[in-house]
C-alpha positions, 0 to 999 in steps of 0.5 A, a space after each residue: 499499499 502506497 503511503 499518502 503524501 504528508 503535505 504541509 500548507 505554507 501559503 495560500 492567497 486568493 487573487 482575481 484569478 483564483 487561489 494560489 497555494 504553496 505546499 511542502 512534501 518532504 524535500 519538495 515544495 509545490 506551487 499550485 493553482 486552483 483546486 490542487 493543479 500542480 504548476 511547479 515543483 521545487 527541490 528545496 535543497 537546490 532550487 535550480 534542480 529541474 524535477 520535471 522532464 518538460 523543464 529539462 526539455 525547455 533547458 535543452 531548447 536554451 542550449 540550442 543557442 551557443 552563447 545566450 546573453 539575454 532571456 525572456 520568460 513569459 510565465 514565471 511559476 515557481 521560477 525553477 527554469 529561470 533559476 536554472 538558466 541564471 545558474 547554468 547559462 551566461 546570461 546578463 539580462 533576464 526579464 520575466 513577465 507574470 500575470 499574477 503579482 503574488 507568484 514572484 513574491 511566493 517564488 522568492 519567499 518560499 520556492 528559492 528564486 534568487 532576487 538576482 540583479 540580472 532578473 527583472 520581473 514585470 507584472 501583467 498579461 504577456 500577450 499585452 506586454 510582449 510588444 514592450 519587451 526587449 529583443 532577446 536571445 532566448 524566449 520561453 512561453 509557459 503560460 498555464 492557468 488551472 484550466 490549461 494553456 493560456 490563450 497565447 499558446 494558440 494565438 497567431 499574432 502573439 506567437 508571431 510576435 514572440 519570434 519577432 522578439 528574437 535576436 538573430 540566432 535566437 530561439 523560441 521555446 514553447 511548452 505546448 500541450 500534446 494532443 492524443 496523437 502526440 502532436 503539439 496543441 495547435 500543430 496546424 497553426 504552428 506549421 503555417 506560422 513557422 513554415 514547418 521550420 521548427 523542432 519538437 521535443 515530446 516529454 512524458 508529462 504529456 507536453 511537446 516542447 516546440 523549438 523555433 529559430 529566429 528565421 528560416 535561415 537558422 538551423 538546429 546544430 545537433 552536434 553543438 547542442 549535444 556537446 553543450 549538454 554533455 559539458 553541462 551534465 556534471 554541473 546539472 547532476 543529470 544527463 540531457 542526452 535522453 531528451 535530445 534523442 527525442 528531438 524531431 522535425 516539425 510533424 
């Protein structure tokens, strides 16, 4: 018989969008939206540790860039991916846009997100604020509520705008839900918008990470990606090779 997890409520706030909770279970803390919809998991001993495959896959997307100096996160959550990128990538400027003002506060107070001088957090709707963001080398889209993906995940103008915010050589990394057929949500839209010039990385949680280059001339250097991931593995404490093997051209 499996023992039920002993969870301890650390924080609970209610805003215009619903309830946000932080729970602790053994060595982990969880950010939850609504009725126990788990958004993020943090290993308290090391907040840069990426517990979920989808966050590791998004880090793979970051490593598509040889030497990123800037990153933009649309959707912050507990900040584990942001924390990992701050720790393991040569970033100088990091911007995050988060809809709910309590999320970054809770992330810093309970979930180990560093108040790093390179990190600038703006509160507001990413769809509305995107045009005012600086251009960037890496752009991460992870806009989820307790009801599923935010509207931006299927909005042509927004997703087009994300690619347009990339510097030359930049990469757009989208955490997209997977359909029952294993394709990313909105696959037809993505194929049309990005001219089938992107890559997909399916993960076991039921997501597909979409890797979009800044333009049609830019390709994915698999050898370079593998080399960067292999060099980083000792610091990460895990290998990304298993995920890299799953990368496929747009389906």
